[in-house]
Each structure stands twice: as structure tokens, then as C-alpha cells.
N, C-alpha and C positions, 0 to 999 in steps of 0.2 A: 255123883260127884267123883271127877278124876283128880288124880293128885298132878301137881305141877310136874314137868319134865325134869329128869336128873340135870346136874350141871353137865354130866358126860354127853347126855343127850344134846343140850343146848350148845355145847361146844361143838359137837360132831355136824349140826345141822347149820346152825347161823355163823357162829363166830368163826369157825374153822374156814367156811368159805372166804371171809374177808382177810382173815389173815393165815397164810400158809404155815400153819404149825398143828402139831397131832397132841395127843394126850396121853399120859401115861402115869398111872397112879395118882393124878391130880398134880402132875408138876407138867408145865408146858415146857416142850423140846420141838426142835426143828429150827425154825428161823422167825426172823421179824421182818416185816415188809418194809420196803425203802422210806415210805412215809413216817413210819414210827422210829426209825433209825434217825431220821433227819430232825424229828421233833426233839429226840433225846440229845443230839448233839448241839441243836440249836440251845436249848435249856443249859448244855454245858457251858457252850460258848459265853452266854450272859452272866452265868453264874461263876466262872471261873476268874478269880481276881488279878491274874497275871497277865503279861502281854500275850498275845496270840502264839508267838513261838513258844513260851513257856508253857502255854496252856496245851499245845501240841504234845511236848515232850512230856508234861505231867499226865496226859491222857495214856500214853505208851506206858510209862513207868506204872501206872495205876492197874493197867490191863496186863501187865507181866506179873504185879505182885498178886493178883486176883486169878493167875493162872489162865487167862483168857487167851493168850498169846505167847509165844516164846521170845525171849529177848530181841529187842531189833533197836534200831536208830530211832530217833524221834521223827514225829511227822510236822513238816512244816505249818505255820500258822494259817497259810493261806490254804493248804489242803484240809484242813479242819473248818475253815470257812466255805470252801465249795462242797465239801461233803453235807455241810448242814442246810445249803440252800437248794441244790439241784443235783449234787452228785450221787454215788451209788457207794455209800459208806459201808466198810467190812462191818460183819456182826459183832466181831469182839470189840472195835471202837464204840458201837452203840451199847453194848452191855457195859462195858467199863464207864462212859459217861453215866449211864442210869444208876450204877452202884457207887460212883463218885457223889453223883447228885443224892443219893440216899444217906450215904454217910456224912454228907453235910447238913442233914436234916433240911434240905430244900423243900419249900413250899410250891406246887404246882402253879402257875399262874393261869391255866387254862385247862378245860377238860381234856384237850388232846395230850397235854403233857402230863396230868393225872393218869391216863389210860395207859400212855406209854411207859410211864415208871412202874405201874402195875404190872405189865407185861413183863418188863425187863426183871422186875423182882421175882416172878415166879419163872424166870426162864433158866435152863440148865443146858449146858452144851454136852 
């Protein structure tokens, strides 16, 4: 009876093909695919209690405080909406959204959100 494959071999064989990331000492590094980024930003948009403009500004502030991006101006609420629908959101924005959601004890509304939050939580730049 053979033992099941290790998590690393599972990651290298299957998961890594669908998500362009690598594994190093059990920590996910690399990037998150665009769909995962959009899922995180969509969840953030719906969970953020402020106006779209304030949510955009808050996302940048959170990203700066988390060390994900250097200080910069706020993003417009319309940009946040576009990123979550069909745009190409930057990695820093998706990670900031995921970290903010976790800090708010956000409960994922579906399996895609659950998986995206798990990926963001294990991700290190």
C-alpha cells in the first residue's frame, strides 16, 4: 500500500498548473491568477461599508500599511469596480483586499471566495 503524495508533489503536479505559483518551505510565492484576484476584489467591494471612492482609498491605505506597495494616491471607486469585474487587478490590490477581509473576520460566501482567501493568506511577496 503506497502512501498518499506529499503536499509538495500535489502542489507541483496539479495545483501549480492551474495557479502560477511556486512553493518554498510551505509558503506560496509568485503570483495569483487574475480570476483569484477578481474574486478577492469583488468580495472586498461588497464587504467594504463605505462609498466606492472611500473603499478605493482604504484599499491603498491598507496595502501601504501592510507593506504591499509604496505610498501612492487613492484609486477611484470605478477602478476598483473594473478590476473586480473584468480588469487586470494588480497583485498588491488583491492581497490587500484578502488581508483586509481576514482582518474583518469575513465569512466567504462561496467556495471560490474561500479558496481565494486561503491562497491570499498563504501568499508572501
